[in-house]
C-alpha positions as CSV (number, residue, x, y, z in Angstrom):
1,X,0.0,-0.1,0.0
2,X,1.0,3.4,-0.7
3,X,1.8,5.8,2.4
4,X,-0.2,9.1,2.3
5,X,0.2,12.0,4.2
6,X,-2.6,13.9,6.3
7,X,-3.0,16.4,3.0
8,X,-3.8,13.8,0.7
9,X,-6.1,12.0,2.6
10,X,-9.2,14.1,0.9
11,X,-7.9,12.7,-2.2
12,X,-10.4,10.3,-3.7
13,X,-7.6,7.9,-5.1
14,X,-6.3,7.4,-1.7
15,X,-9.7,6.4,-0.2
16,X,-10.2,4.0,-2.9
17,X,-7.2,2.7,-2.6
18,X,-7.7,2.1,0.8
19,X,-10.9,0.8,0.0
20,X,-8.8,-1.8,-2.4
21,X,-6.2,-2.9,-0.5
22,X,-8.4,-3.5,2.9
23,X,-11.9,-3.7,2.3
24,X,-12.5,-7.4,1.6
25,X,-10.6,-8.4,4.6
26,X,-12.7,-5.9,6.5
27,X,-15.6,-7.0,5.0
28,X,-15.1,-10.7,6.2
29,X,-14.2,-9.4,9.5
30,X,-17.0,-7.6,9.9
31,X,-19.4,-10.1,8.8
32,X,-18.0,-12.1,11.4
33,X,-19.1,-9.7,14.2
34,X,-22.7,-9.2,12.6
35,X,-23.1,-12.8,12.6
36,X,-23.3,-12.8,8.6
37,X,-25.9,-9.8,8.1
38,X,-23.9,-8.7,4.8
39,X,-26.3,-5.6,4.7
40,X,-24.7,-4.4,8.5
41,X,-21.4,-5.5,7.3
42,X,-21.3,-3.5,4.5
43,X,-22.9,-0.7,6.8
44,X,-20.2,-0.8,9.1
45,X,-17.5,-1.4,6.7
46,X,-18.5,2.3,4.9
47,X,-18.8,3.9,8.2
48,X,-15.4,2.4,9.4
49,X,-13.9,4.1,5.7
50,X,-15.9,7.6,6.7
51,X,-14.1,7.6,10.1
52,X,-10.9,7.2,8.2
53,X,-11.7,10.1,5.8
54,X,-12.7,12.5,9.0
55,X,-9.3,11.7,10.9
56,X,-6.4,11.8,8.1
57,X,-4.2,12.1,11.3
58,X,-4.3,7.9,11.0
59,X,-2.1,8.0,7.9
60,X,0.2,9.4,9.9
61,X,0.5,7.0,12.7
62,X,3.9,4.9,13.4
63,X,2.8,1.6,11.6
64,X,3.1,0.4,8.4
65,X,-0.5,-0.6,7.5
66,X,-3.8,0.9,8.0
67,X,-5.7,-2.3,8.7
68,X,-5.2,-2.8,12.5
69,X,-6.3,1.1,12.5
70,X,-9.5,0.2,10.2
71,X,-10.1,-3.0,12.3
72,X,-10.2,-1.5,15.5
73,X,-12.6,1.0,14.2
74,X,-14.8,-1.3,12.9
75,X,-14.7,-3.4,15.8
76,X,-16.0,-0.5,17.9
77,X,-18.4,0.7,15.2
78,X,-19.9,-3.0,15.5
79,X,-20.3,-3.2,19.1
80,X,-21.7,0.6,19.3
81,X,-24.3,-0.6,16.7
82,X,-25.0,-3.7,18.9
83,X,-25.4,-1.8,21.9
84,X,-28.1,0.4,20.6
85,X,-29.9,-2.4,18.7
86,X,-30.1,-3.9,22.4
87,X,-31.3,-0.6,24.1
88,X,-34.1,0.2,22.0
89,X,-37.2,-2.0,21.2
90,X,-37.4,-4.8,18.0
91,X,-38.3,-3.0,14.5
92,X,-41.6,-4.4,13.3
93,X,-41.9,-5.5,10.1
94,X,-44.1,-5.3,7.6
95,X,-45.8,-8.5,7.8
96,X,-46.7,-7.9,11.0
97,X,-48.4,-4.9,10.6
98,X,-50.3,-6.3,8.1
99,X,-51.6,-9.3,10.1
100,X,-52.1,-7.0,12.8
101,X,-56.4,-5.8,12.8
102,X,-57.0,-2.2,12.4
103,X,-58.6,-0.9,15.9
104,X,-60.6,1.7,13.3
105,X,-62.1,-1.6,11.6
106,X,-65.3,-2.3,12.9
107,X,-66.3,-5.7,11.0
108,X,-64.4,-8.1,13.1
109,X,-65.6,-6.8,16.2
110,X,-69.4,-7.0,14.9
111,X,-68.4,-10.7,13.3
112,X,-67.1,-11.8,17.0
113,X,-70.3,-10.2,18.7
114,X,-72.4,-12.4,16.0
115,X,-70.5,-15.5,16.9
116,X,-70.8,-14.9,20.5
117,X,-74.3,-14.3,19.9
118,X,-75.0,-17.6,17.9
119,X,-72.8,-19.6,20.7
120,X,-74.7,-18.2,23.5
121,X,-78.5,-19.1,21.7
122,X,-77.0,-22.7,21.3
123,X,-76.5,-23.1,25.0
124,X,-79.4,-24.3,27.0
125,X,-81.7,-22.5,29.1
126,X,-80.5,-23.1,32.5
127,X,-76.6,-22.4,31.3
128,X,-78.0,-19.1,29.4
129,X,-79.6,-17.8,32.6
130,X,-76.5,-18.6,35.0
131,X,-74.0,-16.6,32.2
132,X,-76.6,-13.8,32.0
133,X,-76.2,-13.2,35.4
134,X,-72.7,-13.6,36.6
135,X,-71.4,-11.8,33.1
136,X,-74.0,-9.6,31.8
137,X,-75.3,-8.2,35.0
138,X,-72.3,-8.6,37.2
139,X,-73.3,-10.9,39.7
140,X,-71.6,-13.0,42.3
141,X,-72.3,-16.8,42.4
142,X,-74.2,-16.3,45.7
143,X,-76.5,-13.4,44.4
144,X,-76.8,-15.7,41.1
145,X,-78.1,-18.4,43.0
146,X,-80.8,-16.7,45.4
147,X,-82.0,-14.8,41.9
148,X,-82.5,-18.4,40.1
149,X,-83.0,-20.3,43.5
150,X,-80.7,-22.6,43.1
151,X,-77.7,-23.8,45.1
152,X,-74.4,-21.8,44.8
153,X,-72.7,-25.2,43.8
154,X,-75.2,-25.7,41.3
155,X,-74.6,-22.1,39.6
156,X,-70.6,-22.9,39.6
157,X,-71.2,-26.2,37.5
158,X,-73.5,-24.7,35.1
159,X,-71.4,-21.8,34.2
160,X,-68.1,-23.9,33.9
161,X,-69.4,-26.2,31.5
162,X,-71.5,-23.1,29.7
163,X,-67.9,-21.2,29.1
164,X,-66.6,-24.8,28.0
165,X,-69.7,-25.2,25.6
166,X,-68.9,-21.8,24.3
167,X,-65.5,-22.5,23.9
168,X,-66.1,-25.2,21.9
169,X,-68.5,-23.7,19.5
170,X,-66.8,-20.3,19.1
171,X,-64.1,-19.9,15.8
172,X,-60.8,-20.2,16.8
173,X,-60.9,-22.6,19.9
174,X,-59.5,-26.1,19.8
175,X,-62.0,-28.5,19.9
176,X,-60.0,-31.3,20.6
177,X,-58.5,-29.7,24.0
178,X,-61.9,-29.4,25.4
179,X,-63.6,-32.9,24.5
180,X,-61.0,-34.7,25.8
181,X,-61.2,-33.2,29.2
182,X,-65.3,-33.4,28.9
183,X,-64.9,-37.1,28.3
184,X,-62.0,-37.5,30.9
185,X,-64.4,-38.8,33.7
186,X,-67.0,-40.8,31.3
187,X,-69.4,-38.1,31.1
188,X,-70.3,-35.2,28.2
189,X,-71.0,-31.3,29.1
190,X,-74.4,-31.6,27.6
191,X,-75.5,-34.1,30.2
192,X,-74.5,-32.0,33.0
């Protein structure tokens, strides 16, 4: 490599020579530091060369080659970049944004309301009565038992089996996990 003085560092020819002589080795080194992320490694390489351009005094150092200085600067830049990525929340990709429902879109909530209404209609009259008292009127188990004229244990049992039936009939719920637990004692939820 040709040795350059501080006044010559602004010359594009010197920087191009620096890139040609040390760029490939520095890029391979930075690829290792970025776990193979070529885009990040190329960004770090570019930033390292910019630092060399900004610090012409490095060309006048007591060393024969600029490579140790470039590797040290590149390594420090890689460490700083990693620390800054770790300090901020992860970036959200377009795929995640596309899959996230729009909060202003009322269609999904309307569909969910219709699904719940249909599932509640499919319940027995006793199960609907218990759920209406507990979840829609906000009564406790004892208050529901008093209003419906049944024991608190029956209120608990009916609400448990009504919620399980809703879970099986609503979209997005696994039928296999509910049916396994319903048949584990030999009886089905509808017989209770």
